[in-house]
Structure formats: structure tokens, C-alpha cells
Steps between C-alpha positions, in 0.01 A plus 500: 500500500569120498402487130753772415774320700423177326509663156824678583656161604390345175639787295825477689521127444440550122770753495746261658408219268540737190834617637626133555380423141688795361812406699467144363461627141784738539736249665779384265550184704123423491487544124793281457345228717160523313691469169702197633179330605351539157815377335581221739448213253809457277446498116654234285777732383588587863518132589730451204703791638543311835649203298743744329596642842580147625715429195690824534552441877628150442748639243618758742548236774688275262726801406602544866534129572748479211692788667509305811581156358776632261636737768508804265594735777168674522420349832765584760604306807220682680239304314452234764207272596274783624553694179434196283179422677373862483610546136340183356202495741382846392537411125324177531221633716434747216438193277251366765308830488475505133381133483238572767360792289510279190309210663261693731428759233447779757716781623377577847505133611878498434592835652597346845759300298612824340541655848716209620704506188552880534614448859731241384652725232524794742688290749730365223564847346593657831709203618696497174549879520641438852742213418518568119618158383531603130769624265314663208812517293440137435125516432534423124738210543208245483423619151677388182822700453348708208223617724683582815537860414126542562547469878871552552450873545281473810692637811446383861360846596219445243438148641476650852262769378275230336498311830407805697214594260382144488488476874303832545257392209438159651439642844266757347315221320435327832374813666266575214376148406388390843229767541416487127443123525268555806308772321443307180393193711262729694342624169466145374309398812236767467153392395437537123262795553765701693766409242282646228445822704873536538556441132256784419683751726688770312870464478601846406 
């Protein structure tokens, strides 16, 4: 009787373990985390991509600084100290995150910075949507006169829509990245034998 009970317990335990393994294998989030762990180290081309991101970000910041210094009309009277801090802090912090990935060479170690940057952008986007300190009719005025037509067509309603989508996307990034970072870190802390067992589990 006792032997039968013990065997039944063991069988039940094996069933639970197999079910957990199936759930792990079938979990989209878990598969993403495992893949992120395996691709955590940046390739040379990806590091060069971070340099390109920094250059593009600096050019965009310079574009808006020119708007502000030459008083093109893009920034309205609502663009005060709070708006200036939020606007440029969010952009400059993106450069910090890219440089961190460049020099550290790993993705997951930098994800806490990504979370902070996304929080900063979400705050900025929703704040700008509330006060709306822009006039998109003048967006192209920082360009040479022959190129202004490229941006002169953008209406304020499209600018507001971009701010709304950006705010939602940034908030969503925070909600997703925090548990994703923790899951990848958990996988990285597993002993090598357990990491190998996880890698061998089916992903379909």
C-alpha cells in the first residue's frame, strides 16, 4: 500500500515536471528570454550600429536646437523650462544608453538604462501631448529653403498622434522590459548544466 502510494506520488511529480517543461517550451516570453540570453553579446556590426544611432540622435538634437536658437516658430511660448529639460534629457539619455551598449558589449546589462529612458520618454510624450508646445507648420524651417517642403506638410494633429503613439509605446516598453530583464538575468545565473538542459528543450 505504502509502495503504491509512493509510486503514485513520484508519477504525479514527473507529470507536474513534464507539464512545467512543456509550459516553458510553449511560452513565447520564455523563448524570447532564452534567445536573448544566447544573443546577449553584441557583434561588431551591432556595436557599429550603436555609433550610428548616436550620430543620428546628435543630428536630430542639433536640428531642434537650431529651431530653438533661431526662433523658427516651431517651439511655442508653452515650451518653457520643464519642457526644455524633458525634451533634451530624453534625447541625450538615449545617447547614454547607446554608448553603454557600445562599451559594455552586452544587452541585458544595459536594459535597466533602457527602462529609465523609456520612462523618461513616456513622461515627455504625455506631457507634451498635454501642453503641446509645438507648431508643426514650422517644422521644416530649420532646413535649407529648398528642402523645407519635405516637412512643411506635417499638421499639428499628426504631431499629436505621434506623441500619443510614442507615449503608449514607451510605457509598453517599460512594462515589457522589466520582467524580460529579470527573466534573462535569471537564466544567466543558472548553472551551466541547467542552462544546457533548457537549451535542449523543444521550442515548438
